[in-house]
CHARMM internal coordinates of N, CA and C (Angstrom, degrees):
IC EDIT
DIST 1 N 1 CA 1.4539
DIST 1 CA 1 C 1.5283
ANGL 1 N 1 CA 1 C 108.07
DIST 1 C 2 N 1.3114
ANGL 1 CA 1 C 2 N 116.00
DIHE 1 N 1 CA 1 C 2 N 136.60
DIST 2 N 2 CA 1.4578
ANGL 1 C 2 N 2 CA 121.71
DIHE 1 CA 1 C 2 N 2 CA -178.86
DIST 2 CA 2 C 1.5251
ANGL 2 N 2 CA 2 C 110.90
DIHE 1 C 2 N 2 CA 2 C -66.14
DIST 2 C 3 N 1.3091
ANGL 2 CA 2 C 3 N 114.73
DIHE 2 N 2 CA 2 C 3 N 149.46
DIST 3 N 3 CA 1.4658
ANGL 2 C 3 N 3 CA 122.42
DIHE 2 CA 2 C 3 N 3 CA 177.48
DIST 3 CA 3 C 1.5214
ANGL 3 N 3 CA 3 C 108.44
DIHE 2 C 3 N 3 CA 3 C -125.64
DIST 3 C 4 N 1.3193
ANGL 3 CA 3 C 4 N 114.83
DIHE 3 N 3 CA 3 C 4 N 151.55
DIST 4 N 4 CA 1.4605
ANGL 3 C 4 N 4 CA 121.09
DIHE 3 CA 3 C 4 N 4 CA -173.11
DIST 4 CA 4 C 1.5179
ANGL 4 N 4 CA 4 C 111.58
DIHE 3 C 4 N 4 CA 4 C -133.92
DIST 4 C 5 N 1.3364
ANGL 4 CA 4 C 5 N 115.38
DIHE 4 N 4 CA 4 C 5 N 149.45
DIST 5 N 5 CA 1.4554
ANGL 4 C 5 N 5 CA 122.00
DIHE 4 CA 4 C 5 N 5 CA 170.65
DIST 5 CA 5 C 1.5306
ANGL 5 N 5 CA 5 C 107.26
DIHE 4 C 5 N 5 CA 5 C -113.42
DIST 5 C 6 N 1.3398
ANGL 5 CA 5 C 6 N 116.25
DIHE 5 N 5 CA 5 C 6 N 163.33
DIST 6 N 6 CA 1.4606
ANGL 5 C 6 N 6 CA 120.99
DIHE 5 CA 5 C 6 N 6 CA -174.38
DIST 6 CA 6 C 1.5220
ANGL 6 N 6 CA 6 C 109.47
DIHE 5 C 6 N 6 CA 6 C -131.92
DIST 6 C 7 N 1.3258
ANGL 6 CA 6 C 7 N 115.54
DIHE 6 N 6 CA 6 C 7 N 135.57
DIST 7 N 7 CA 1.4562
ANGL 6 C 7 N 7 CA 122.49
DIHE 6 CA 6 C 7 N 7 CA 174.50
DIST 7 CA 7 C 1.5199
ANGL 7 N 7 CA 7 C 107.10
DIHE 6 C 7 N 7 CA 7 C -131.38
DIST 7 C 8 N 1.3320
ANGL 7 CA 7 C 8 N 116.91
DIHE 7 N 7 CA 7 C 8 N 136.31
DIST 8 N 8 CA 1.4679
ANGL 7 C 8 N 8 CA 120.90
DIHE 7 CA 7 C 8 N 8 CA 179.07
DIST 8 CA 8 C 1.5207
ANGL 8 N 8 CA 8 C 109.27
DIHE 7 C 8 N 8 CA 8 C -141.82
DIST 8 C 9 N 1.3251
ANGL 8 CA 8 C 9 N 115.21
DIHE 8 N 8 CA 8 C 9 N 152.02
DIST 9 N 9 CA 1.4566
ANGL 8 C 9 N 9 CA 121.36
DIHE 8 CA 8 C 9 N 9 CA 176.87
DIST 9 CA 9 C 1.5178
ANGL 9 N 9 CA 9 C 108.42
DIHE 8 C 9 N 9 CA 9 C -120.53
DIST 9 C 10 N 1.3229
ANGL 9 CA 9 C 10 N 115.20
DIHE 9 N 9 CA 9 C 10 N 139.43
DIST 10 N 10 CA 1.4564
ANGL 9 C 10 N 10 CA 120.40
DIHE 9 CA 9 C 10 N 10 CA 179.10
DIST 10 CA 10 C 1.5099
ANGL 10 N 10 CA 10 C 110.26
DIHE 9 C 10 N 10 CA 10 C -147.90
DIST 10 C 11 N 1.3164
ANGL 10 CA 10 C 11 N 115.74
DIHE 10 N 10 CA 10 C 11 N -175.44
DIST 11 N 11 CA 1.4493
ANGL 10 C 11 N 11 CA 121.27
DIHE 10 CA 10 C 11 N 11 CA -179.37
DIST 11 CA 11 C 1.5176
ANGL 11 N 11 CA 11 C 113.52
DIHE 10 C 11 N 11 CA 11 C -60.16
DIST 11 C 12 N 1.3211
ANGL 11 CA 11 C 12 N 117.09
DIHE 11 N 11 CA 11 C 12 N -28.93
DIST 12 N 12 CA 1.4572
ANGL 11 C 12 N 12 CA 121.81
DIHE 11 CA 11 C 12 N 12 CA 179.95
DIST 12 CA 12 C 1.5239
ANGL 12 N 12 CA 12 C 111.82
DIHE 11 C 12 N 12 CA 12 C -87.62
DIST 12 C 13 N 1.3306
ANGL 12 CA 12 C 13 N 116.94
DIHE 12 N 12 CA 12 C 13 N 1.20
DIST 13 N 13 CA 1.4546
ANGL 12 C 13 N 13 CA 120.84
DIHE 12 CA 12 C 13 N 13 CA -179.14
DIST 13 CA 13 C 1.5138
ANGL 13 N 13 CA 13 C 111.09
DIHE 12 C 13 N 13 CA 13 C 108.97
DIST 13 C 14 N 1.3359
ANGL 13 CA 13 C 14 N 115.93
DIHE 13 N 13 CA 13 C 14 N -177.68
DIST 14 N 14 CA 1.4624
ANGL 13 C 14 N 14 CA 119.45
DIHE 13 CA 13 C 14 N 14 CA -177.69
DIST 14 CA 14 C 1.5279
ANGL 14 N 14 CA 14 C 112.61
DIHE 13 C 14 N 14 CA 14 C -79.99
DIST 14 C 15 N 1.3302
ANGL 14 CA 14 C 15 N 115.22
DIHE 14 N 14 CA 14 C 15 N 151.88
DIST 15 N 15 CA 1.4625
ANGL 14 C 15 N 15 CA 121.75
DIHE 14 CA 14 C 15 N 15 CA 172.02
DIST 15 CA 15 C 1.5234
ANGL 15 N 15 CA 15 C 107.45
DIHE 14 C 15 N 15 CA 15 C -129.03
DIST 15 C 16 N 1.3171
ANGL 15 CA 15 C 16 N 115.60
DIHE 15 N 15 CA 15 C 16 N 145.85
DIST 16 N 16 CA 1.4572
ANGL 15 C 16 N 16 CA 120.82
DIHE 15 CA 15 C 16 N 16 CA 179.64
DIST 16 CA 16 C 1.5206
ANGL 16 N 16 CA 16 C 109.22
DIHE 15 C 16 N 16 CA 16 C -132.45
DIST 16 C 17 N 1.3149
ANGL 16 CA 16 C 17 N 115.42
DIHE 16 N 16 CA 16 C 17 N 133.22
DIST 17 N 17 CA 1.4565
ANGL 16 C 17 N 17 CA 122.35
DIHE 16 CA 16 C 17 N 17 CA 173.45
DIST 17 CA 17 C 1.5223
ANGL 17 N 17 CA 17 C 105.45
DIHE 16 C 17 N 17 CA 17 C -115.76
DIST 17 C 18 N 1.3162
ANGL 17 CA 17 C 18 N 116.19
DIHE 17 N 17 CA 17 C 18 N 97.65
DIST 18 N 18 CA 1.4536
ANGL 17 C 18 N 18 CA 121.15
DIHE 17 CA 17 C 18 N 18 CA -171.03
DIST 18 CA 18 C 1.5168
ANGL 18 N 18 CA 18 C 114.18
DIHE 17 C 18 N 18 CA 18 C -95.94
DIST 18 C 19 N 1.3319
ANGL 18 CA 18 C 19 N 117.25
DIHE 18 N 18 CA 18 C 19 N -3.18
DIST 19 N 19 CA 1.4586
ANGL 18 C 19 N 19 CA 119.64
DIHE 18 CA 18 C 19 N 19 CA 174.55
DIST 19 CA 19 C 1.5317
ANGL 19 N 19 CA 19 C 107.54
DIHE 18 C 19 N 19 CA 19 C -77.89
DIST 19 C 20 N 1.3249
ANGL 19 CA 19 C 20 N 117.33
DIHE 19 N 19 CA 19 C 20 N 119.27
DIST 20 N 20 CA 1.4632
ANGL 19 C 20 N 20 CA 119.84
DIHE 19 CA 19 C 20 N 20 CA -177.26
DIST 20 CA 20 C 1.5305
ANGL 20 N 20 CA 20 C 112.25
DIHE 19 C 20 N 20 CA 20 C -61.59
DIST 20 C 21 N 1.3414
ANGL 20 CA 20 C 21 N 114.97
DIHE 20 N 20 CA 20 C 21 N 133.99
DIST 21 N 21 CA 1.4669
ANGL 20 C 21 N 21 CA 121.96
DIHE 20 CA 20 C 21 N 21 CA 179.27
DIST 21 CA 21 C 1.5228
ANGL 21 N 21 CA 21 C 108.91
DIHE 20 C 21 N 21 CA 21 C -132.41
DIST 21 C 22 N 1.3252
ANGL 21 CA 21 C 22 N 116.20
DIHE 21 N 21 CA 21 C 22 N 167.72
DIST 22 N 22 CA 1.4648
ANGL 21 C 22 N 22 CA 121.42
DIHE 21 CA 21 C 22 N 22 CA 177.24
DIST 22 CA 22 C 1.5271
ANGL 22 N 22 CA 22 C 110.11
DIHE 21 C 22 N 22 CA 22 C -68.47
DIST 22 C 23 N 1.3240
ANGL 22 CA 22 C 23 N 116.13
DIHE 22 N 22 CA 22 C 23 N 166.14
DIST 23 N 23 CA 1.4618
ANGL 22 C 23 N 23 CA 120.03
DIHE 22 CA 22 C 23 N 23 CA 179.26
DIST 23 CA 23 C 1.5228
ANGL 23 N 23 CA 23 C 110.90
DIHE 22 C 23 N 23 CA 23 C -62.50
DIST 23 C 24 N 1.3252
ANGL 23 CA 23 C 24 N 118.09
DIHE 23 N 23 CA 23 C 24 N -37.36
DIST 24 N 24 CA 1.4681
ANGL 23 C 24 N 24 CA 120.18
DIHE 23 CA 23 C 24 N 24 CA 178.97
DIST 24 CA 24 C 1.5288
ANGL 24 N 24 CA 24 C 111.09
DIHE 23 C 24 N 24 CA 24 C -63.00
DIST 24 C 25 N 1.3217
ANGL 24 CA 24 C 25 N 116.54
DIHE 24 N 24 CA 24 C 25 N -44.01
DIST 25 N 25 CA 1.4639
ANGL 24 C 25 N 25 CA 120.25
DIHE 24 CA 24 C 25 N 25 CA 178.54
DIST 25 CA 25 C 1.5254
ANGL 25 N 25 CA 25 C 110.68
DIHE 24 C 25 N 25 CA 25 C -67.08
DIST 25 C 26 N 1.3277
ANGL 25 CA 25 C 26 N 117.08
DIHE 25 N 25 CA 25 C 26 N -38.15
DIST 26 N 26 CA 1.4672
ANGL 25 C 26 N 26 CA 120.72
DIHE 25 CA 25 C 26 N 26 CA 179.11
DIST 26 CA 26 C 1.5246
ANGL 26 N 26 CA 26 C 111.08
DIHE 25 C 26 N 26 CA 26 C -64.92
DIST 26 C 27 N 1.3318
ANGL 26 CA 26 C 27 N 116.79
DIHE 26 N 26 CA 26 C 27 N -42.39
DIST 27 N 27 CA 1.4632
ANGL 26 C 27 N 27 CA 119.67
DIHE 26 CA 26 C 27 N 27 CA 178.77
DIST 27 CA 27 C 1.5274
ANGL 27 N 27 CA 27 C 111.77
DIHE 26 C 27 N 27 CA 27 C -67.85
DIST 27 C 28 N 1.3212
ANGL 27 CA 27 C 28 N 117.20
DIHE 27 N 27 CA 27 C 28 N -36.12
DIST 28 N 28 CA 1.4676
ANGL 27 C 28 N 28 CA 120.27
DIHE 27 CA 27 C 28 N 28 CA 176.33
DIST 28 CA 28 C 1.5238
ANGL 28 N 28 CA 28 C 109.84
DIHE 27 C 28 N 28 CA 28 C -63.36
DIST 28 C 29 N 1.3195
ANGL 28 CA 28 C 29 N 116.78
DIHE 28 N 28 CA 28 C 29 N -43.70
DIST 29 N 29 CA 1.4771
ANGL 28 C 29 N 29 CA 120.25
DIHE 28 CA 28 C 29 N 29 CA 178.44
DIST 29 CA 29 C 1.5240
ANGL 29 N 29 CA 29 C 110.66
DIHE 28 C 29 N 29 CA 29 C -65.96
DIST 29 C 30 N 1.3206
ANGL 29 CA 29 C 30 N 117.45
DIHE 29 N 29 CA 29 C 30 N -39.45
DIST 30 N 30 CA 1.4630
ANGL 29 C 30 N 30 CA 120.98
DIHE 29 CA 29 C 30 N 30 CA 177.87
DIST 30 CA 30 C 1.5273
ANGL 30 N 30 CA 30 C 110.62
DIHE 29 C 30 N 30 CA 30 C -62.02
DIST 30 C 31 N 1.3200
ANGL 30 CA 30 C 31 N 117.26
DIHE 30 N 30 CA 30 C 31 N -39.97
DIST 31 N 31 CA 1.4679
ANGL 30 C 31 N 31 CA 121.24
DIHE 30 CA 30 C 31 N 31 CA 177.17
DIST 31 CA 31 C 1.5276
ANGL 31 N 31 CA 31 C 110.37
DIHE 30 C 31 N 31 CA 31 C -62.69
DIST 31 C 32 N 1.3280
ANGL 31 CA 31 C 32 N 117.13
DIHE 31 N 31 CA 31 C 32 N -43.93
DIST 32 N 32 CA 1.4644
ANGL 31 C 32 N 32 CA 121.13
DIHE 31 CA 31 C 32 N 32 CA 177.89
DIST 32 CA 32 C 1.5218
ANGL 32 N 32 CA 32 C 110.69
DIHE 31 C 32 N 32 CA 32 C -61.27
DIST 32 C 33 N 1.3184
ANGL 32 CA 32 C 33 N 116.91
DIHE 32 N 32 CA 32 C 33 N -42.37
DIST 33 N 33 CA 1.4633
ANGL 32 C 33 N 33 CA 120.67
DIHE 32 CA 32 C 33 N 33 CA 179.29
DIST 33 CA 33 C 1.5229
ANGL 33 N 33 CA 33 C 111.41
DIHE 32 C 33 N 33 CA 33 C -65.57
DIST 33 C 34 N 1.3215
ANGL 33 CA 33 C 34 N 116.43
DIHE 33 N 33 CA 33 C 34 N -42.14
DIST 34 N 34 CA 1.4663
ANGL 33 C 34 N 34 CA 119.81
DIHE 33 CA 33 C 34 N 34 CA 178.14
DIST 34 CA 34 C 1.5230
ANGL 34 N 34 CA 34 C 110.49
DIHE 33 C 34 N 34 CA 34 C -63.27
DIST 34 C 35 N 1.3295
ANGL 34 CA 34 C 35 N 116.82
DIHE 34 N 34 CA 34 C 35 N -42.28
DIST 35 N 35 CA 1.4641
ANGL 34 C 35 N 35 CA 120.57
DIHE 34 CA 34 C 35 N 35 CA 178.21
DIST 35 CA 35 C 1.5259
ANGL 35 N 35 CA 35 C 111.70
DIHE 34 C 35 N 35 CA 35 C -63.58
DIST 35 C 36 N 1.3389
ANGL 35 CA 35 C 36 N 116.82
DIHE 35 N 35 CA 35 C 36 N -26.13
DIST 36 N 36 CA 1.4665
ANGL 35 C 36 N 36 CA 122.05
DIHE 35 CA 35 C 36 N 36 CA 178.16
DIST 36 CA 36 C 1.5322
ANGL 36 N 36 CA 36 C 111.09
DIHE 35 C 36 N 36 CA 36 C -90.51
DIST 36 C 37 N 1.3371
ANGL 36 CA 36 C 37 N 116.90
DIHE 36 N 36 CA 36 C 37 N 14.04
DIST 37 N 37 CA 1.4622
ANGL 36 C 37 N 37 CA 124.47
DIHE 36 CA 36 C 37 N 37 CA 175.01
DIST 37 CA 37 C 1.5183
ANGL 37 N 37 CA 37 C 114.14
DIHE 36 C 37 N 37 CA 37 C 70.49
DIST 37 C 38 N 1.3229
ANGL 37 CA 37 C 38 N 117.63
DIHE 37 N 37 CA 37 C 38 N 26.53
DIST 38 N 38 CA 1.4571
ANGL 37 C 38 N 38 CA 119.90
DIHE 37 CA 37 C 38 N 38 CA 171.17
DIST 38 CA 38 C 1.5173
ANGL 38 N 38 CA 38 C 108.11
DIHE 37 C 38 N 38 CA 38 C -80.62
DIST 38 C 39 N 1.3172
ANGL 38 CA 38 C 39 N 115.52
DIHE 38 N 38 CA 38 C 39 N 149.21
DIST 39 N 39 CA 1.4563
ANGL 38 C 39 N 39 CA 121.66
DIHE 38 CA 38 C 39 N 39 CA 179.14
DIST 39 CA 39 C 1.5210
ANGL 39 N 39 CA 39 C 108.75
DIHE 38 C 39 N 39 CA 39 C -123.43
DIST 39 C 40 N 1.2977
ANGL 39 CA 39 C 40 N 116.16
DIHE 39 N 39 CA 39 C 40 N 170.89
DIST 40 N 40 CA 1.4685
ANGL 39 C 40 N 40 CA 121.81
DIHE 39 CA 39 C 40 N 40 CA 177.42
DIST 40 CA 40 C 1.5222
ANGL 40 N 40 CA 40 C 110.87
DIHE 39 C 40 N 40 CA 40 C 53.33
DIST 40 C 41 N 1.3086
ANGL 40 CA 40 C 41 N 116.02
DIHE 40 N 40 CA 40 C 41 N 54.61
DIST 41 N 41 CA 1.4649
ANGL 40 C 41 N 41 CA 122.27
DIHE 40 CA 40 C 41 N 41 CA 179.07
DIST 41 CA 41 C 1.5233
ANGL 41 N 41 CA 41 C 107.87
DIHE 40 C 41 N 41 CA 41 C -86.18
DIST 41 C 42 N 1.3209
ANGL 41 CA 41 C 42 N 115.80
DIHE 41 N 41 CA 41 C 42 N 128.97
DIST 42 N 42 CA 1.4597
ANGL 41 C 42 N 42 CA 121.53
DIHE 41 CA 41 C 42 N 42 CA -179.51
DIST 42 CA 42 C 1.5122
ANGL 42 N 42 CA 42 C 109.51
DIHE 41 C 42 N 42 CA 42 C -126.66
DIST 42 C 43 N 1.3364
ANGL 42 CA 42 C 43 N 115.82
DIHE 42 N 42 CA 42 C 43 N 130.87
DIST 43 N 43 CA 1.4563
ANGL 42 C 43 N 43 CA 122.79
DIHE 42 CA 42 C 43 N 43 CA 173.86
DIST 43 CA 43 C 1.5304
ANGL 43 N 43 CA 43 C 106.14
DIHE 42 C 43 N 43 CA 43 C -108.49
DIST 43 C 44 N 1.3372
ANGL 43 CA 43 C 44 N 116.57
DIHE 43 N 43 CA 43 C 44 N 127.66
DIST 44 N 44 CA 1.4599
ANGL 43 C 44 N 44 CA 120.86
DIHE 43 CA 43 C 44 N 44 CA -176.97
DIST 44 CA 44 C 1.5197
ANGL 44 N 44 CA 44 C 111.18
DIHE 43 C 44 N 44 CA 44 C -120.46
DIST 44 C 45 N 1.3205
ANGL 44 CA 44 C 45 N 116.69
DIHE 44 N 44 CA 44 C 45 N 130.90
DIST 45 N 45 CA 1.4567
ANGL 44 C 45 N 45 CA 122.59
DIHE 44 CA 44 C 45 N 45 CA 175.22
DIST 45 CA 45 C 1.5189
ANGL 45 N 45 CA 45 C 107.53
DIHE 44 C 45 N 45 CA 45 C -72.33
DIST 45 C 46 N 1.3339
ANGL 45 CA 45 C 46 N 117.34
DIHE 45 N 45 CA 45 C 46 N 122.46
DIST 46 N 46 CA 1.4664
ANGL 45 C 46 N 46 CA 120.10
DIHE 45 CA 45 C 46 N 46 CA -175.06
DIST 46 CA 46 C 1.5280
ANGL 46 N 46 CA 46 C 112.67
DIHE 45 C 46 N 46 CA 46 C -72.15
DIST 46 C 47 N 1.3227
ANGL 46 CA 46 C 47 N 118.36
DIHE 46 N 46 CA 46 C 47 N -23.74
DIST 47 N 47 CA 1.4634
ANGL 46 C 47 N 47 CA 119.98
DIHE 46 CA 46 C 47 N 47 CA -179.62
DIST 47 CA 47 C 1.5206
ANGL 47 N 47 CA 47 C 113.10
DIHE 46 C 47 N 47 CA 47 C -82.83
DIST 47 C 48 N 1.3293
ANGL 47 CA 47 C 48 N 116.57
DIHE 47 N 47 CA 47 C 48 N -39.81
DIST 48 N 48 CA 1.4635
ANGL 47 C 48 N 48 CA 120.29
DIHE 47 CA 47 C 48 N 48 CA -175.26
DIST 48 CA 48 C 1.5227
ANGL 48 N 48 CA 48 C 113.21
DIHE 47 C 48 N 48 CA 48 C -102.03
DIST 48 C 49 N 1.3156
ANGL 48 CA 48 C 49 N 117.37
DIHE 48 N 48 CA 48 C 49 N -20.13
DIST 49 N 49 CA 1.4598
ANGL 48 C 49 N 49 CA 120.60
DIHE 48 CA 48 C 49 N 49 CA -176.25
DIST 49 CA 49 C 1.5137
ANGL 49 N 49 CA 49 C 113.74
DIHE 48 C 49 N 49 CA 49 C 79.86
DIST 49 C 50 N 1.3279
ANGL 49 CA 49 C 50 N 117.18
DIHE 49 N 49 CA 49 C 50 N 3.25
DIST 50 N 50 CA 1.4601
ANGL 49 C 50 N 50 CA 121.16
DIHE 49 CA 49 C 50 N 50 CA 179.90
DIST 50 CA 50 C 1.5289
ANGL 50 N 50 CA 50 C 108.93
DIHE 49 C 50 N 50 CA 50 C -72.45
DIST 50 C 51 N 1.3264
ANGL 50 CA 50 C 51 N 115.07
DIHE 50 N 50 CA 50 C 51 N 127.27
DIST 51 N 51 CA 1.4662
ANGL 50 C 51 N 51 CA 120.94
DIHE 50 CA 50 C 51 N 51 CA -178.57
DIST 51 CA 51 C 1.5213
ANGL 51 N 51 CA 51 C 110.21
DIHE 50 C 51 N 51 CA 51 C -104.67
DIST 51 C 52 N 1.3166
ANGL 51 CA 51 C 52 N 115.87
DIHE 51 N 51 CA 51 C 52 N 138.37
DIST 52 N 52 CA 1.4627
ANGL 51 C 52 N 52 CA 122.88
DIHE 51 CA 51 C 52 N 52 CA 175.40
DIST 52 CA 52 C 1.5250
ANGL 52 N 52 CA 52 C 106.15
DIHE 51 C 52 N 52 CA 52 C -108.71
DIST 52 C 53 N 1.3291
ANGL 52 CA 52 C 53 N 115.40
DIHE 52 N 52 CA 52 C 53 N 112.66
DIST 53 N 53 CA 1.4631
ANGL 52 C 53 N 53 CA 119.74
DIHE 52 CA 52 C 53 N 53 CA -178.38
DIST 53 CA 53 C 1.5211
ANGL 53 N 53 CA 53 C 112.64
DIHE 52 C 53 N 53 CA 53 C -103.99
DIST 53 C 54 N 1.3216
ANGL 53 CA 53 C 54 N 117.18
DIHE 53 N 53 CA 53 C 54 N -28.78
DIST 54 N 54 CA 1.4548
ANGL 53 C 54 N 54 CA 120.59
DIHE 53 CA 53 C 54 N 54 CA -179.68
DIST 54 CA 54 C 1.5266
ANGL 54 N 54 CA 54 C 108.16
DIHE 53 C 54 N 54 CA 54 C -95.15
DIST 54 C 55 N 1.3156
ANGL 54 CA 54 C 55 N 116.20
DIHE 54 N 54 CA 54 C 55 N 89.02
DIST 55 N 55 CA 1.4589
ANGL 54 C 55 N 55 CA 122.01
DIHE 54 CA 54 C 55 N 55 CA -174.31
DIST 55 CA 55 C 1.5145
ANGL 55 N 55 CA 55 C 114.19
DIHE 54 C 55 N 55 CA 55 C -91.98
DIST 55 C 56 N 1.3085
ANGL 55 CA 55 C 56 N 117.32
DIHE 55 N 55 CA 55 C 56 N -6.92
DIST 56 N 56 CA 1.4638
ANGL 55 C 56 N 56 CA 120.52
DIHE 55 CA 55 C 56 N 56 CA -172.31
DIST 56 CA 56 C 1.5315
ANGL 56 N 56 CA 56 C 112.15
DIHE 55 C 56 N 56 CA 56 C -55.72
DIST 56 C 57 N 1.3219
ANGL 56 CA 56 C 57 N 117.89
DIHE 56 N 56 CA 56 C 57 N -47.81
DIST 57 N 57 CA 1.4676
ANGL 56 C 57 N 57 CA 120.65
DIHE 56 CA 56 C 57 N 57 CA -178.61
DIST 57 CA 57 C 1.5264
ANGL 57 N 57 CA 57 C 110.83
DIHE 56 C 57 N 57 CA 57 C -64.90
DIST 57 C 58 N 1.3169
ANGL 57 CA 57 C 58 N 117.55
DIHE 57 N 57 CA 57 C 58 N -40.57
DIST 58 N 58 CA 1.4588
ANGL 57 C 58 N 58 CA 120.43
DIHE 57 CA 57 C 58 N 58 CA 179.12
DIST 58 CA 58 C 1.5230
ANGL 58 N 58 CA 58 C 111.62
DIHE 57 C 58 N 58 CA 58 C -64.55
DIST 58 C 59 N 1.3257
ANGL 58 CA 58 C 59 N 116.60
DIHE 58 N 58 CA 58 C 59 N -41.36
DIST 59 N 59 CA 1.4609
ANGL 58 C 59 N 59 CA 120.18
DIHE 58 CA 58 C 59 N 59 CA -179.98
DIST 59 CA 59 C 1.5244
ANGL 59 N 59 CA 59 C 111.19
DIHE 58 C 59 N 59 CA 59 C -68.32
DIST 59 C 60 N 1.3298
ANGL 59 CA 59 C 60 N 117.17
DIHE 59 N 59 CA 59 C 60 N -37.82
DIST 60 N 60 CA 1.4678
ANGL 59 C 60 N 60 CA 120.01
DIHE 59 CA 59 C 60 N 60 CA 177.82
DIST 60 CA 60 C 1.5199
ANGL 60 N 60 CA 60 C 110.82
DIHE 59 C 60 N 60 CA 60 C -65.68
DIST 60 C 61 N 1.3171
ANGL 60 CA 60 C 61 N 116.77
DIHE 60 N 60 CA 60 C 61 N -43.31
DIST 61 N 61 CA 1.4600
ANGL 60 C 61 N 61 CA 120.46
DIHE 60 CA 60 C 61 N 61 CA 179.52
DIST 61 CA 61 C 1.5258
ANGL 61 N 61 CA 61 C 110.23
DIHE 60 C 61 N 61 CA 61 C -63.51
DIST 61 C 62 N 1.3246
ANGL 61 CA 61 C 62 N 116.37
DIHE 61 N 61 CA 61 C 62 N -41.12
DIST 62 N 62 CA 1.4636
ANGL 61 C 62 N 62 CA 120.94
DIHE 61 CA 61 C 62 N 62 CA 179.67
DIST 62 CA 62 C 1.5288
ANGL 62 N 62 CA 62 C 111.59
DIHE 61 C 62 N 62 CA 62 C -62.40
DIST 62 C 63 N 1.3391
ANGL 62 CA 62 C 63 N 117.14
DIHE 62 N 62 CA 62 C 63 N -38.97
DIST 63 N 63 CA 1.4643
ANGL 62 C 63 N 63 CA 120.38
DIHE 62 CA 62 C 63 N 63 CA -179.23
DIST 63 CA 63 C 1.5220
ANGL 63 N 63 CA 63 C 111.93
DIHE 62 C 63 N 63 CA 63 C -71.14
DIST 63 C 64 N 1.3318
ANGL 63 CA 63 C 64 N 117.93
DIHE 63 N 63 CA 63 C 64 N -23.08
DIST 64 N 64 CA 1.4650
ANGL 63 C 64 N 64 CA 121.33
DIHE 63 CA 63 C 64 N 64 CA 178.51
DIST 64 CA 64 C 1.5082
ANGL 64 N 64 CA 64 C 112.45
DIHE 63 C 64 N 64 CA 64 C -82.37
DIST 64 C 65 N 1.3322
ANGL 64 CA 64 C 65 N 117.14
DIHE 64 N 64 CA 64 C 65 N -22.45
DIST 65 N 65 CA 1.4783
ANGL 64 C 65 N 65 CA 120.71
DIHE 64 CA 64 C 65 N 65 CA -178.50
DIST 65 CA 65 C 1.4966
ANGL 65 N 65 CA 65 C 113.13
DIHE 64 C 65 N 65 CA 65 C -75.30
END
COOR INIT
IC SEED 1 N 1 CA 1 C
IC BUILD
């Protein structure tokens, strides 16, 4: 199962969550960061290095489920 890390930038500076987590946990953390007014949230797959920067659609879909 893929694992992801999270990096976000906000008014208080950048935050990094480098412990790999599942996509569900990463999206939950991204939602918390967005609610705390962080911007430029990036989720990165630790195996492939592929970064997801446009999380809006994923977060909206998650909130509808």
